Residue, then its C-alpha position, 0 to 999 in steps of 0.5 A: x528822238x532828241x537826246x539830252x545836251x549834257x555837254x559841260x558836265x563834270x563827267x565824260x560817261x553816260x550819267x546814271x540815274x536812281x529813281x528813289x520810291x517807297x510804297x504801301x498798300x497802294x498798288x494801282x497807284x504805285x503801278x500807275x506811277x512806274x508806268x508814267x515813269x517808264x513812259x518818259x522820253x529823251x532818256x537815251x543818254x541816261x542809265x536809269x534805275x529804280x530802287x523801290x522799298x515796299x513797306x510790307x504791302x499786303x495788297x500785292x504791290x511788291x509782286x505786281x511790280x516784279x511782274x510789271x517792271x521787272x527792271x525795278x529794284x524791290x526791297x521789302x520792309x516790315x510795315x513800320x517805315x512809313x514815308x521817311x524811313x522807307x525813303x531813307x532806306x531806298x536812298x541809302x541802298x541806291x547811294x551805296x551803289x553810287x550814282x550821278x543823279x538821284x530823283x525822289x518820286x512819290x508812288x502817287x505822282x503821275x509824271x508827264x512824258x517829258x518830266x525827267x528830261x526837263x528836270x535834267x536839263x534844268x539841273x544842267x542849265x543852272x550848273x553851266x550858268x553857276x558851276x554849282x551843283x543844286x537840288x532841283x524841285x519839281x511841281x505837280x498839280x491836282x489832276x481834277x482841279x489843275x491847282x498847284x499841290x506840291x513843290x518848292x517852298x519859301x520861308x517868308x519870315x525869320x520870325x516864323x521859321x516854321x511857316x513855309x509858303x508854295x512857290x508858284x513855278x514860272x517860265x525860269x527857275x526860282x531859288x526856294x528855301x524848302x521842298x516836298x519830296x514828291x519829285x526831287x532831283x539830287x546830284x551826287x555831289x549834293x547828296x554827299x554834302x547833305x547826306x540821306x533823309x534822317x530816319x529820326x522822322x517818323x513819316x513826314x517832315x523829312x523832306x523839309x528837314x533835308x532841304x533845310x540842312x541842304x541850305x545850311x551846308x551850302x547846297x541851293x535848292x531851285x524850283x524848275x520851271x513849269x509842272x511835271x506831273x499830277x499829284x493830289x492831296x490826300x483825303x482828310x476823311x478819317x484824319x485829325x482834319x475830318x470834323x466829323x469825328x470826335x475830339x478824342x479821335x482827332x486828337x489821337x489821329x493828330x499825335x500819330x505818325x500821319x499827323x504831327x507826332x511829338x518826337x518828330x516835331x520836337x526834333x524838327x523845331x530844335x533843329x530849325x526853329x531857333x532859340x525859341x524853338x520850345x514856343x513853336x513846338x507848343x503852338x500846334x498842339x495847343x491850337x489843335x486842343x483849343x479847336x477840339x474844345x470849341x468844336x461841340x459849340x461850332x456844331x451846335x450853331 
């Protein structure tokens, strides 16, 4: 089996890697993600640990993980953590123990067999070239359509600071401004500079906030070459994007944790949208409200 060439890194010992995950009531997907991780190759030179926060699953996720993967460290939540706070707790536990690398992994992401080793190689190549610890972002595609779903992002305009566009991975690594947290490699030095995910975010936005905070403290983000696995977009059924629902139900979903909760969005815009943050804060709520008012007219056509 080919090993990863780790020569030139600032360590003379076998690097340690903590995989950070959180899960809630997606037993089959969580088990599949862990199986894909366990099937990764070329990791003989890396000491791998998984820290998973099960946020109060009622479908037996924690028990199934413990039975199938006893080497996974499972910590229990009470069902109120959601993605950002669950990842925050797992990351906190891992950083308390101390690892050379931290790897964020969504529990619905199915990695290719060489995904982890390719991410580490990408980081090693960039470190050797720049003598700088960077965050490496892996891209995923939909398993049915092959379309790009998650990965690195760019801020195309300083005048639209909350607008992000997806970076299409190429044959070489590319710098980016932000990221989705589905598959991300963070070296220890970068984690010390940036810190943990901010639990002020109720579900989403924590990964974007982390990326933008990283840039502020001089930690660059790079999109690794190629694709690293599959992860489809969640269904819009029953969400604020579901046009079959009434306006009142869509508005309620829009303000929920899995929509655009105003507390999280206010923190994000105040932190990252500049002097005109209040305008950027208000715009999506105004747009959603107007769409809701026009929805009955659209349906009549």
